[in-house]
Structure formats: C-alpha cells, structure tokens
MOPAC internal coordinates of N, CA, C and O (Angstrom, degrees):
PM7 1SCF
backbone

  N    0.0000 0     0.00 0     0.00 0    0    0    0
  C    1.4385 1     0.00 0     0.00 0    1    0    0
  C    1.5293 1   108.97 1     0.00 0    2    1    0
  O    1.2310 1   120.42 1   -49.58 1    3    2    1
  N    1.3002 1   116.81 1   130.42 1    3    2    1
  C    1.4563 1   122.70 1  -179.73 1    5    3    2
  C    1.5217 1   108.56 1   -95.87 1    6    5    3
  O    1.2310 1   120.92 1   -50.15 1    7    6    5
  N    1.3022 1   115.84 1   129.85 1    7    6    5
  C    1.4582 1   119.53 1   177.53 1    9    7    6
  C    1.5171 1   109.07 1  -110.47 1   10    9    7
  O    1.2310 1   121.44 1   -30.68 1   11   10    9
  N    1.2989 1   114.86 1   149.32 1   11   10    9
  C    1.4537 1   120.85 1   177.56 1   13   11   10
  C    1.5100 1   108.94 1  -106.61 1   14   13   11
  O    1.2310 1   120.30 1   -34.66 1   15   14   13
  N    1.3386 1   117.03 1   145.34 1   15   14   13
  C    1.4576 1   118.16 1   176.70 1   17   15   14
  C    1.5254 1   110.92 1   -64.97 1   18   17   15
  O    1.2310 1   121.59 1   -35.87 1   19   18   17
  N    1.3005 1   114.56 1   144.13 1   19   18   17
  C    1.4574 1   119.69 1   179.07 1   21   19   18
  C    1.5191 1   108.53 1   -76.66 1   22   21   19
  O    1.2310 1   120.65 1   -52.69 1   23   22   21
  N    1.3186 1   116.36 1   127.31 1   23   22   21
  C    1.4554 1   121.46 1   179.00 1   25   23   22
  C    1.5198 1   109.19 1   -94.33 1   26   25   23
  O    1.2310 1   121.15 1   -45.63 1   27   26   25
  N    1.3251 1   115.40 1   134.37 1   27   26   25
  C    1.4566 1   118.95 1   179.62 1   29   27   26
  C    1.5251 1   111.37 1   -81.37 1   30   29   27
  O    1.2310 1   120.37 1   171.96 1   31   30   29
  N    1.3076 1   116.91 1    -8.04 1   31   30   29
  C    1.4515 1   120.25 1  -179.22 1   33   31   30
  C    1.5194 1   113.38 1    83.69 1   34   33   31
  O    1.2310 1   120.46 1   178.32 1   35   34   33
  N    1.3148 1   116.72 1    -1.68 1   35   34   33
  C    1.4616 1   119.81 1   178.67 1   37   35   34
  C    1.5200 1   110.11 1   -82.39 1   38   37   35
  O    1.2310 1   119.55 1   -37.08 1   39   38   37
  N    1.3147 1   118.47 1   142.92 1   39   38   37
  C    1.4626 1   120.54 1   178.23 1   41   39   38
  C    1.5244 1   110.74 1   -69.51 1   42   41   39
  O    1.2310 1   121.08 1   -32.07 1   43   42   41
  N    1.3349 1   115.53 1   147.93 1   43   42   41
  C    1.4642 1   119.76 1   179.91 1   45   43   42
  C    1.5319 1   112.88 1   -98.54 1   46   45   43
  O    1.2310 1   119.72 1  -178.07 1   47   46   45
  N    1.3127 1   118.13 1     1.93 1   47   46   45
  C    1.4645 1   121.44 1  -179.58 1   49   47   46
  C    1.5171 1   114.56 1   -58.28 1   50   49   47
  O    1.2310 1   119.05 1   134.54 1   51   50   49
  N    1.3433 1   119.41 1   -45.46 1   51   50   49
  C    1.4603 1   119.38 1   179.10 1   53   51   50
  C    1.5270 1   113.51 1   -62.38 1   54   53   51
  O    1.2310 1   120.37 1   144.84 1   55   54   53
  N    1.3282 1   116.90 1   -35.16 1   55   54   53
  C    1.4655 1   119.98 1   177.89 1   57   55   54
  C    1.5269 1   109.80 1   -69.40 1   58   57   55
  O    1.2310 1   120.38 1   137.78 1   59   58   57
  N    1.3116 1   116.88 1   -42.22 1   59   58   57
  C    1.4626 1   120.62 1   176.94 1   61   59   58
  C    1.5253 1   110.68 1   -62.07 1   62   61   59
  O    1.2310 1   120.56 1   142.21 1   63   62   61
  N    1.3272 1   116.54 1   -37.79 1   63   62   61
  C    1.4670 1   120.34 1   178.57 1   65   63   62
  C    1.5158 1   111.10 1   -62.08 1   66   65   63
  O    1.2310 1   120.00 1   136.28 1   67   66   65
  N    1.3244 1   117.61 1   -43.72 1   67   66   65
  C    1.4659 1   121.07 1   178.96 1   69   67   66
  C    1.5210 1   110.86 1   -65.42 1   70   69   67
  O    1.2310 1   120.46 1   140.16 1   71   70   69
  N    1.3259 1   116.72 1   -39.84 1   71   70   69
  C    1.4626 1   121.15 1  -179.02 1   73   71   70
  C    1.5301 1   110.99 1   -65.56 1   74   73   71
  O    1.2310 1   120.37 1   132.96 1   75   74   73
  N    1.3098 1   116.90 1   -47.04 1   75   74   73
  C    1.4712 1   120.87 1   179.56 1   77   75   74
  C    1.5256 1   110.30 1   -66.29 1   78   77   75
  O    1.2310 1   120.08 1   141.91 1   79   78   77
  N    1.3192 1   117.46 1   -38.09 1   79   78   77
  C    1.4665 1   120.50 1   178.64 1   81   79   78
  C    1.5278 1   111.27 1   -61.55 1   82   81   79
  O    1.2310 1   120.26 1   144.23 1   83   82   81
  N    1.3206 1   117.11 1   -35.77 1   83   82   81
  C    1.4643 1   119.78 1   175.31 1   85   83   82
  C    1.5238 1   111.43 1   -61.54 1   86   85   83
  O    1.2310 1   120.58 1   140.04 1   87   86   85
  N    1.3186 1   116.50 1   -39.96 1   87   86   85
  C    1.4619 1   120.60 1   176.01 1   89   87   86
  C    1.5119 1   112.34 1   -66.04 1   90   89   87
  O    1.2310 1   120.70 1   141.12 1   91   90   89
  N    1.3379 1   116.26 1   -38.88 1   91   90   89
  C    1.4743 1   120.48 1   177.54 1   93   91   90
  C    1.5241 1   110.21 1   -63.05 1   94   93   91
  O    1.2310 1   120.31 1   135.74 1   95   94   93
  N    1.3198 1   117.00 1   -44.26 1   95   94   93
  C    1.4611 1   120.39 1   178.29 1   97   95   94
  C    1.5216 1   112.20 1   -62.15 1   98   97   95
  O    1.2310 1   120.71 1   138.13 1   99   98   97
  N    1.3251 1   116.26 1   -41.87 1   99   98   97
  C    1.4637 1   120.81 1   178.46 1  101   99   98
  C    1.5273 1   111.40 1   -63.85 1  102  101   99
  O    1.2310 1   120.59 1   134.82 1  103  102  101
  N    1.3260 1   116.47 1   -45.18 1  103  102  101
  C    1.4637 1   120.17 1   178.73 1  105  103  102
  C    1.5308 1   111.06 1   -63.19 1  106  105  103
  O    1.2310 1   120.57 1   140.83 1  107  106  105
  N    1.3086 1   116.51 1   -39.17 1  107  106  105
  C    1.4671 1   120.25 1   178.17 1  109  107  106
  C    1.5217 1   110.89 1   -61.57 1  110  109  107
  O    1.2310 1   120.17 1   136.05 1  111  110  109
  N    1.3234 1   117.28 1   -43.95 1  111  110  109
  C    1.4661 1   120.37 1   178.04 1  113  111  110
  C    1.5234 1   110.43 1   -61.96 1  114  113  111
  O    1.2310 1   120.16 1   139.17 1  115  114  113
  N    1.3434 1   117.30 1   -40.83 1  115  114  113
  C    1.4631 1   120.36 1   178.21 1  117  115  114
  C    1.5159 1   112.79 1   -63.09 1  118  117  115
  O    1.2310 1   120.49 1   137.13 1  119  118  117
  N    1.3276 1   116.68 1   -42.87 1  119  118  117
  C    1.4686 1   120.41 1  -179.92 1  121  119  118
  C    1.5232 1   110.82 1   -67.90 1  122  121  119
  O    1.2310 1   120.38 1   137.71 1  123  122  121
  N    1.3235 1   116.87 1   -42.29 1  123  122  121
  C    1.4671 1   120.19 1  -179.89 1  125  123  122
  C    1.5318 1   110.06 1   -66.51 1  126  125  123
  O    1.2310 1   120.01 1   145.31 1  127  126  125
  N    1.3235 1   117.58 1   -34.69 1  127  126  125
  C    1.4669 1   120.49 1   176.21 1  129  127  126
  C    1.5256 1   110.35 1   -63.52 1  130  129  127
  O    1.2310 1   120.17 1   137.09 1  131  130  129
  N    1.3244 1   117.27 1   -42.91 1  131  130  129
  C    1.4684 1   120.27 1   177.00 1  133  131  130
  C    1.5266 1   111.12 1   -61.87 1  134  133  131
  O    1.2310 1   120.41 1   136.55 1  135  134  133
  N    1.3283 1   116.82 1   -43.45 1  135  134  133
  C    1.4702 1   120.40 1   179.06 1  137  135  134
  C    1.5259 1   111.10 1   -64.18 1  138  137  135
  O    1.2310 1   120.48 1   142.11 1  139  138  137
  N    1.3160 1   116.69 1   -37.89 1  139  138  137
  C    1.4631 1   121.07 1   179.31 1  141  139  138
  C    1.5224 1   110.99 1   -64.66 1  142  141  139
  O    1.2310 1   120.92 1   139.48 1  143  142  141
  N    1.3166 1   115.86 1   -40.52 1  143  142  141
  C    1.4696 1   119.75 1   179.42 1  145  143  142
  C    1.5230 1   111.90 1   -72.26 1  146  145  143
  O    1.2310 1   120.25 1   149.95 1  147  146  145
  N    1.3186 1   117.13 1   -30.05 1  147  146  145
  C    1.4588 1   120.66 1  -176.33 1  149  147  146
  C    1.5151 1   113.44 1   -82.80 1  150  149  147
  O    1.2310 1   119.90 1   155.98 1  151  150  149
  N    1.3408 1   117.80 1   -24.02 1  151  150  149
  C    1.4526 1   119.92 1  -172.06 1  153  151  150
  C    1.5300 1   110.27 1  -139.74 1  154  153  151
  O    1.2310 1   120.39 1   -59.61 1  155  154  153
  N    1.3166 1   116.85 1   120.39 1  155  154  153
  C    1.4641 1   121.84 1  -178.02 1  157  155  154
  C    1.5245 1   112.01 1   -66.32 1  158  157  155
  O    1.2310 1   119.90 1   146.79 1  159  158  157
  N    1.3352 1   117.80 1   -33.21 1  159  158  157
  C    1.4646 1   118.93 1  -179.95 1  161  159  158
  C    1.5302 1   111.11 1   -69.04 1  162  161  159
  O    1.2310 1   120.06 1   146.61 1  163  162  161
  N    1.3273 1   117.49 1   -33.39 1  163  162  161
  C    1.4645 1   120.73 1   175.21 1  165  163  162
  C    1.5249 1   109.10 1   -66.74 1  166  165  163
  O    1.2310 1   120.81 1   137.19 1  167  166  165
  N    1.3348 1   116.06 1   -42.81 1  167  166  165
  C    1.4643 1   120.29 1   178.70 1  169  167  166
  C    1.5269 1   110.71 1   -60.29 1  170  169  167
  O    1.2310 1   120.41 1   137.40 1  171  170  169
  N    1.3204 1   116.82 1   -42.60 1  171  170  169
  C    1.4649 1   120.03 1   179.45 1  173  171  170
  C    1.5238 1   111.84 1   -66.83 1  174  173  171
  O    1.2310 1   120.25 1   143.06 1  175  174  173
  N    1.3257 1   117.12 1   -36.94 1  175  174  173
  C    1.4658 1   120.90 1  -179.98 1  177  175  174
  C    1.5262 1   111.74 1   -68.34 1  178  177  175
  O    1.2310 1   120.39 1   155.66 1  179  178  177
  N    1.3212 1   116.86 1   -24.34 1  179  178  177
  C    1.4541 1   120.55 1  -177.99 1  181  179  178
  C    1.5237 1   113.67 1   -91.66 1  182  181  179
  O    1.2310 1   119.88 1  -172.57 1  183  182  181
  N    1.3071 1   117.84 1     7.43 1  183  182  181
  C    1.4672 1   120.11 1   175.37 1  185  183  182
  C    1.5230 1   107.07 1   -82.57 1  186  185  183
  O    1.2310 1   121.26 1   -88.31 1  187  186  185
  N    1.3320 1   115.19 1    91.69 1  187  186  185
  C    1.4621 1   121.05 1   179.75 1  189  187  186
  C    1.5201 1   110.96 1   -89.89 1  190  189  187
  O    1.2310 1   120.61 1   156.11 1  191  190  189
  N    1.3241 1   116.43 1   -23.89 1  191  190  189
  C    1.4614 1   122.91 1   178.97 1  193  191  190
  C    1.5251 1   106.40 1  -142.36 1  194  193  191
  O    1.2310 1   120.77 1   -70.15 1  195  194  193
  N    1.3312 1   116.14 1   109.85 1  195  194  193
  C    1.4651 1   122.27 1  -168.78 1  197  195  194
  C    1.5354 1   114.97 1   -53.93 1  198  197  195
  O    1.2310 1   118.31 1   136.40 1  199  198  197
  N    1.3408 1   120.82 1   -43.60 1  199  198  197
  C    1.4640 1   118.26 1  -179.34 1  201  199  198
  C    1.5346 1   114.26 1   -61.49 1  202  201  199
  O    1.2310 1   120.26 1   155.87 1  203  202  201
  N    1.3083 1   117.10 1   -24.13 1  203  202  201
  C    1.4658 1   120.63 1  -179.42 1  205  203  202
  C    1.5265 1   111.12 1   -93.52 1  206  205  203
  O    1.2310 1   120.04 1   152.82 1  207  206  205
  N    1.2962 1   117.53 1   -27.18 1  207  206  205
  C    1.4542 1   121.95 1  -179.04 1  209  207  206
  C    1.5171 1   111.50 1    82.13 1  210  209  207
  O    1.2310 1   120.87 1    28.63 1  211  210  209
  N    1.3216 1   115.95 1  -151.37 1  211  210  209
  C    1.4652 1   120.23 1  -175.31 1  213  211  210
  C    1.5234 1   112.87 1   -69.86 1  214  213  211
  O    1.2310 1   120.42 1   164.91 1  215  214  213
  N    1.3124 1   116.81 1   -15.09 1  215  214  213
  C    1.4655 1   119.51 1   178.47 1  217  215  214
  C    1.5284 1   111.43 1   -60.90 1  218  217  215
  O    1.2310 1   120.31 1   148.23 1  219  218  217
  N    1.3310 1   117.02 1   -31.77 1  219  218  217
  C    1.4661 1   119.53 1   179.20 1  221  219  218
  C    1.5303 1   110.91 1   -62.54 1  222  221  219
  O    1.2310 1   119.88 1   137.77 1  223  222  221
  N    1.3054 1   117.84 1   -42.23 1  223  222  221
  C    1.4613 1   121.38 1   177.95 1  225  223  222
  C    1.5181 1   112.46 1   -71.86 1  226  225  223
  O    1.2310 1   120.27 1   143.07 1  227  226  225
  N    1.3261 1   117.09 1   -36.93 1  227  226  225
  C    1.4638 1   120.54 1   179.12 1  229  227  226
  C    1.5219 1   110.47 1   -61.32 1  230  229  227
  O    1.2310 1   120.49 1   131.86 1  231  230  229
  N    1.3129 1   116.66 1   -48.14 1  231  230  229
  C    1.4557 1   120.51 1  -179.48 1  233  231  230
  C    1.5280 1   110.38 1   -69.88 1  234  233  231
  O    1.2310 1   120.43 1   141.84 1  235  234  233
  N    1.3336 1   116.79 1   -38.16 1  235  234  233
  C    1.4624 1   120.10 1   178.45 1  237  235  234
  C    1.5152 1   112.16 1   -60.04 1  238  237  235
  O    1.2310 1   120.38 1   135.37 1  239  238  237
  N    1.3229 1   116.87 1   -44.63 1  239  238  237
  C    1.4657 1   120.50 1   178.50 1  241  239  238
  C    1.5274 1   110.65 1   -66.72 1  242  241  239
  O    1.2310 1   120.50 1   141.79 1  243  242  241
  N    1.3299 1   116.64 1   -38.21 1  243  242  241
  C    1.4649 1   119.97 1   176.37 1  245  243  242
  C    1.5172 1   112.31 1   -61.96 1  246  245  243
  O    1.2310 1   120.56 1   139.18 1  247  246  245
  N    1.3331 1   116.53 1   -40.82 1  247  246  245
  C    1.4661 1   120.15 1   178.07 1  249  247  246
  C    1.5260 1   111.66 1   -66.85 1  250  249  247
  O    1.2310 1   120.66 1   139.94 1  251  250  249
  N    1.3211 1   116.35 1   -40.06 1  251  250  249
  C    1.4648 1   120.14 1   177.45 1  253  251  250
  C    1.5299 1   110.05 1   -61.95 1  254  253  251
  O    1.2310 1   120.49 1   135.62 1  255  254  253
  N    1.3386 1   116.66 1   -44.38 1  255  254  253
  C    1.4625 1   120.47 1   178.79 1  257  255  254
  C    1.5247 1   111.17 1   -63.70 1  258  257  255
  O    1.2310 1   120.44 1   139.85 1  259  258  257
  N    1.3373 1   116.77 1   -40.15 1  259  258  257
  C    1.4595 1   120.75 1   178.68 1  261  259  258
  C    1.5217 1   111.29 1   -61.13 1  262  261  259
  O    1.2310 1   120.55 1   126.55 1  263  262  261
  N    1.3335 1   116.55 1   -53.45 1  263  262  261
  C    1.4578 1   119.21 1  -176.75 1  265  263  262
  C    1.5285 1   112.08 1   -66.65 1  266  265  263
  O    1.2310 1   120.01 1   141.43 1  267  266  265
  N    1.3232 1   117.58 1   -38.57 1  267  266  265
  C    1.4648 1   119.93 1   179.31 1  269  267  266
  C    1.5289 1   110.81 1   -65.07 1  270  269  267
  O    1.2310 1   120.39 1   135.13 1  271  270  269
  N    1.3293 1   116.87 1   -44.87 1  271  270  269
  C    1.4628 1   118.99 1   179.94 1  273  271  270
  C    1.5243 1   111.33 1   -69.11 1  274  273  271
  O    1.2310 1   120.29 1   146.17 1  275  274  273
  N    1.3279 1   117.04 1   -33.83 1  275  274  273
  C    1.4608 1   119.79 1   177.93 1  277  275  274
  C    1.5338 1   110.67 1   -63.48 1  278  277  275
  O    1.2310 1   120.81 1   135.33 1  279  278  277
  N    1.3202 1   116.07 1   -44.67 1  279  278  277
  C    1.4691 1   119.79 1   179.66 1  281  279  278
  C    1.5315 1   110.64 1   -62.70 1  282  281  279
  O    1.2310 1   120.51 1   132.18 1  283  282  281
  N    1.3287 1   116.64 1   -47.82 1  283  282  281
  C    1.4728 1   120.39 1  -178.43 1  285  283  282
  C    1.5308 1   110.73 1   -63.78 1  286  285  283
  O    1.2310 1   120.51 1   132.47 1  287  286  285
  N    1.3353 1   116.62 1   -47.53 1  287  286  285
  C    1.4654 1   119.31 1  -179.21 1  289  287  286
  C    1.5294 1   111.51 1   -65.86 1  290  289  287
  O    1.2310 1   120.26 1   143.23 1  291  290  289
  N    1.3190 1   117.11 1   -36.77 1  291  290  289
  C    1.4605 1   119.51 1   177.61 1  293  291  290
  C    1.5321 1   111.06 1   -62.39 1  294  293  291
  O    1.2310 1   121.07 1   136.80 1  295  294  293
  N    1.3126 1   115.55 1   -43.20 1  295  294  293
  C    1.4667 1   118.86 1   178.85 1  297  295  294
  C    1.5266 1   111.84 1   -64.12 1  298  297  295
  O    1.2310 1   120.61 1   145.28 1  299  298  297
  N    1.3274 1   116.43 1   -34.72 1  299  298  297
  C    1.4665 1   120.22 1   179.74 1  301  299  298
  C    1.5314 1   111.26 1   -75.60 1  302  301  299
  O    1.2310 1   119.89 1   140.34 1  303  302  301
  N    1.3328 1   117.81 1   -39.66 1  303  302  301
  C    1.4574 1   121.38 1  -170.67 1  305  303  302
  C    1.5298 1   115.19 1  -100.72 1  306  305  303
  O    1.2310 1   119.82 1   176.07 1  307  306  305
  N    1.3202 1   117.94 1    -3.93 1  307  306  305
  C    1.4704 1   118.54 1  -177.88 1  309  307  306
  C    1.5323 1   109.88 1   -62.80 1  310  309  307
  O    1.2310 1   122.01 1   -40.44 1  311  310  309
  N    1.3007 1   113.76 1   139.56 1  311  310  309
  C    1.4570 1   120.20 1   179.68 1  313  311  310
  C    1.5132 1   114.56 1    77.06 1  314  313  311
  O    1.2310 1   119.53 1  -174.85 1  315  314  313
  N    1.3265 1   118.49 1     5.15 1  315  314  313
  C    1.4616 1   121.75 1  -177.65 1  317  315  314
  C    1.5213 1   110.82 1  -115.07 1  318  317  315
  O    1.2310 1   121.28 1   -27.89 1  319  318  317
  N    1.3096 1   115.15 1   152.11 1  319  318  317
  C    1.4528 1   121.72 1   169.18 1  321  319  318
  C    1.5218 1   107.38 1  -101.84 1  322  321  319
  O    1.2310 1   121.07 1   -52.68 1  323  322  321
  N    1.3163 1   115.55 1   127.32 1  323  322  321
  C    1.4608 1   120.77 1  -178.46 1  325  323  322
  C    1.5233 1   109.09 1  -116.64 1  326  325  323
  O    1.2310 1   121.00 1   -12.82 1  327  326  325
  N    1.3078 1   115.70 1   167.18 1  327  326  325
  C    1.4579 1   121.17 1   174.32 1  329  327  326
  C    1.5330 1   106.93 1   -70.84 1  330  329  327
  O    1.2310 1   120.86 1   -78.85 1  331  330  329
  N    1.3186 1   115.96 1   101.15 1  331  330  329
  C    1.4626 1   119.84 1  -172.59 1  333  331  330
  C    1.5256 1   111.89 1   -69.60 1  334  333  331
  O    1.2310 1   119.94 1   148.96 1  335  334  333
  N    1.3102 1   117.73 1   -31.04 1  335  334  333
  C    1.4704 1   120.09 1   176.95 1  337  335  334
  C    1.5254 1   110.20 1   -63.50 1  338  337  335
  O    1.2310 1   120.29 1   139.80 1  339  338  337
  N    1.3135 1   117.05 1   -40.20 1  339  338  337
  C    1.4639 1   121.22 1   178.66 1  341  339  338
  C    1.5382 1   110.25 1   -67.27 1  342  341  339
  O    1.2310 1   120.39 1   138.26 1  343  342  341
  N    1.3286 1   116.86 1   -41.74 1  343  342  341
  C    1.4665 1   120.80 1   178.86 1  345  343  342
  C    1.5238 1   110.59 1   -63.62 1  346  345  343
  O    1.2310 1   120.61 1   139.22 1  347  346  345
  N    1.3307 1   116.45 1   -40.78 1  347  346  345
  C    1.4674 1   120.47 1   178.62 1  349  347  346
  C    1.5229 1   110.69 1   -65.98 1  350  349  347
  O    1.2310 1   120.17 1   137.22 1  351  350  349
  N    1.3150 1   117.28 1   -42.78 1  351  350  349
  C    1.4644 1   121.03 1   178.25 1  353  351  350
  C    1.5232 1   110.68 1   -61.26 1  354  353  351
  O    1.2310 1   120.62 1   136.72 1  355  354  353
  N    1.3150 1   116.42 1   -43.28 1  355  354  353
  C    1.4644 1   120.75 1   179.01 1  357  355  354
  C    1.5315 1   110.42 1   -62.58 1  358  357  355
  O    1.2310 1   120.53 1   135.34 1  359  358  357
  N    1.3165 1   116.59 1   -44.66 1  359  358  357
  C    1.4660 1   120.55 1  -179.76 1  361  359  358
  C    1.5231 1   111.18 1   -63.49 1  362  361  359
  O    1.2310 1   120.20 1   137.92 1  363  362  361
  N    1.3249 1   117.22 1   -42.08 1  363  362  361
  C    1.4687 1   120.06 1   179.52 1  365  363  362
  C    1.5264 1   111.81 1   -67.30 1  366  365  363
  O    1.2310 1   120.32 1   141.95 1  367  366  365
  N    1.3184 1   116.99 1   -38.05 1  367  366  365
  C    1.4632 1   120.33 1   176.89 1  369  367  366
  C    1.5300 1   110.58 1   -62.84 1  370  369  367
  O    1.2310 1   120.43 1   135.70 1  371  370  369
  N    1.3293 1   116.79 1   -44.30 1  371  370  369
  C    1.4662 1   120.66 1   177.50 1  373  371  370
  C    1.5266 1   111.24 1   -63.84 1  374  373  371
  O    1.2310 1   120.40 1   142.22 1  375  374  373
  N    1.3251 1   116.84 1   -37.78 1  375  374  373
  C    1.4643 1   120.90 1   177.43 1  377  375  374
  C    1.5252 1   111.35 1   -63.72 1  378  377  375
  O    1.2310 1   120.27 1   136.72 1  379  378  377
  N    1.3156 1   117.09 1   -43.28 1  379  378  377
  C    1.4715 1   121.18 1   178.81 1  381  379  378
  C    1.5292 1   110.35 1   -62.89 1  382  381  379
  O    1.2310 1   119.93 1   138.09 1  383  382  381
  N    1.3215 1   117.74 1   -41.91 1  383  382  381
  C    1.4687 1   120.86 1   177.47 1  385  383  382
  C    1.5197 1   110.06 1   -61.76 1  386  385  383
  O    1.2310 1   120.64 1   136.60 1  387  386  385
  N    1.3244 1   116.39 1   -43.40 1  387  386  385
  C    1.4689 1   120.21 1   178.26 1  389  387  386
  C    1.5216 1   112.33 1   -63.26 1  390  389  387
  O    1.2310 1   120.42 1   136.75 1  391  390  389
  N    1.3242 1   116.81 1   -43.25 1  391  390  389
  C    1.4670 1   119.72 1   178.86 1  393  391  390
  C    1.5249 1   111.36 1   -65.03 1  394  393  391
  O    1.2310 1   120.38 1   141.86 1  395  394  393
  N    1.3143 1   116.87 1   -38.14 1  395  394  393
  C    1.4649 1   120.28 1   177.52 1  397  395  394
  C    1.5320 1   110.40 1   -61.46 1  398  397  395
  O    1.2310 1   120.34 1   139.09 1  399  398  397
  N    1.3252 1   116.95 1   -40.91 1  399  398  397
  C    1.4612 1   120.66 1  -179.83 1  401  399  398
  C    1.5114 1   113.88 1   -67.47 1  402  401  399
  O    1.2310 1   120.21 1   158.33 1  403  402  401
  N    1.3405 1   117.20 1   -21.67 1  403  402  401
  C    1.4664 1   119.87 1   178.60 1  405  403  402
  C    1.5208 1   112.40 1  -103.44 1  406  405  403
  O    1.2310 1   120.08 1  -172.25 1  407  406  405
  N    1.3185 1   117.46 1     7.75 1  407  406  405
  C    1.4689 1   122.26 1   179.76 1  409  407  406
  C    1.5288 1   108.71 1   -84.39 1  410  409  407
  O    1.2310 1   119.49 1   -63.76 1  411  410  409
  N    1.3368 1   118.57 1   116.24 1  411  410  409
  C    1.4714 1   121.29 1  -172.41 1  413  411  410
  C    1.5270 1   115.96 1   -51.57 1  414  413  411
  O    1.2310 1   118.49 1   134.89 1  415  414  413
  N    1.3497 1   120.49 1   -45.11 1  415  414  413
  C    1.4729 1   116.82 1   178.28 1  417  415  414
  C    1.5224 1   113.45 1   -60.94 1  418  417  415
  O    1.2310 1   120.02 1   152.38 1  419  418  417
  N    1.3412 1   117.56 1   -27.62 1  419  418  417
  C    1.4571 1   120.13 1   179.05 1  421  419  418
  C    1.5143 1   111.44 1   -80.41 1  422  421  419
  O    1.2310 1   119.81 1   129.18 1  423  422  421
  N    1.3467 1   117.97 1   -50.82 1  423  422  421
  C    1.4768 1   118.39 1  -176.31 1  425  423  422
  C    1.5109 1   112.80 1   -71.15 1  426  425  423
  O    1.2310 1   119.96 1   159.77 1  427  426  425
  N    1.3473 1   117.69 1   -20.23 1  427  426  425
  C    1.4621 1   118.51 1   177.26 1  429  427  426
  C    1.5328 1   111.96 1   -70.49 1  430  429  427
  O    1.2310 1   120.21 1   162.54 1  431  430  429
  N    1.3323 1   117.21 1   -17.46 1  431  430  429
  C    1.4678 1   120.62 1   175.40 1  433  431  430
  C    1.5310 1   110.89 1   -65.87 1  434  433  431
  O    1.2310 1   120.88 1   156.13 1  435  434  433
  N    1.3366 1   115.92 1   -23.87 1  435  434  433
  C    1.4581 1   121.22 1  -177.55 1  437  435  434
  C    1.5204 1   113.40 1  -100.11 1  438  437  435
  O    1.2310 1   121.02 1  -177.58 1  439  438  437
  N    1.3401 1   115.65 1     2.42 1  439  438  437
  C    1.4698 1   119.72 1  -176.83 1  441  439  438
  C    1.5124 1   109.97 1   -62.69 1  442  441  439
  O    1.2310 1   120.99 1   -61.23 1  443  442  441
  N    1.3326 1   115.72 1   118.77 1  443  442  441
  C    1.4491 1   120.92 1  -179.46 1  445  443  442
  C    1.5063 1   111.98 1  -122.05 1  446  445  443
  O    1.2310 1   121.09 1  -164.23 1  447  446  445
  N    1.3135 1   115.52 1    15.77 1  447  446  445
  C    1.4647 1   120.40 1  -176.29 1  449  447  446
  C    1.5058 1   110.90 1   -76.75 1  450  449  447
  O    1.2310 1   120.10 1   180.00 1  451  450  449

C-alpha cells in the first residue's frame, strides 16, 4: 500500500525563499572572498573591524545579500507553492559555488596581493 504525505495546505514558497536566500548569501561570500584575494584595495575596504580584518566585511556583505534576497524572494513567493526539488537544487548549487569560492586552494589561484 502506497501512502502519501499529509499536506498541511500551507504554501511552501516562503520556505523555498529562505533556502535559496541561504545559497545567495553563501555565493556572495565566495565571490567577495575571491575579490578580496585578487585585489588588495578591496581587502582594505572590507576591514570593518580591525582585529578580524577583511573577513568582517566579507561576512557582513554576505549577510546583507542573504537578508535582502530573503525579503525579495519572500515577497515574490509568499502564498505560492513552488517546485521544492528545483528550489533545493538551486540552493545547493549556490552553496557549492560559495564553498568553492572560500576554499583556500581555489581562491589562492586569484591571489594578486
């Protein structure tokens, strides 16, 4: 006998928005890390808190991108049911791109300091 999961009737768009926004934030951190390694002036501009160095700006920009994309995606997807498998795949792809950008053997290829 095949059973189906019980649906609560709630839309899954807001959850998909949060999931994709996490991927956007991760990708943003990866890209900013690459830019920081490639350009010393970018690294200096991202020193928001001296004891931490440019990492403070990298994470700060990633958080801004996460929250901004979450708000925009939530407004677009609220009240809607989306293809959750596609949203999950998109979020995981963005996460992998972000992790690649923060992987030292990869970002050191762009080191121009």
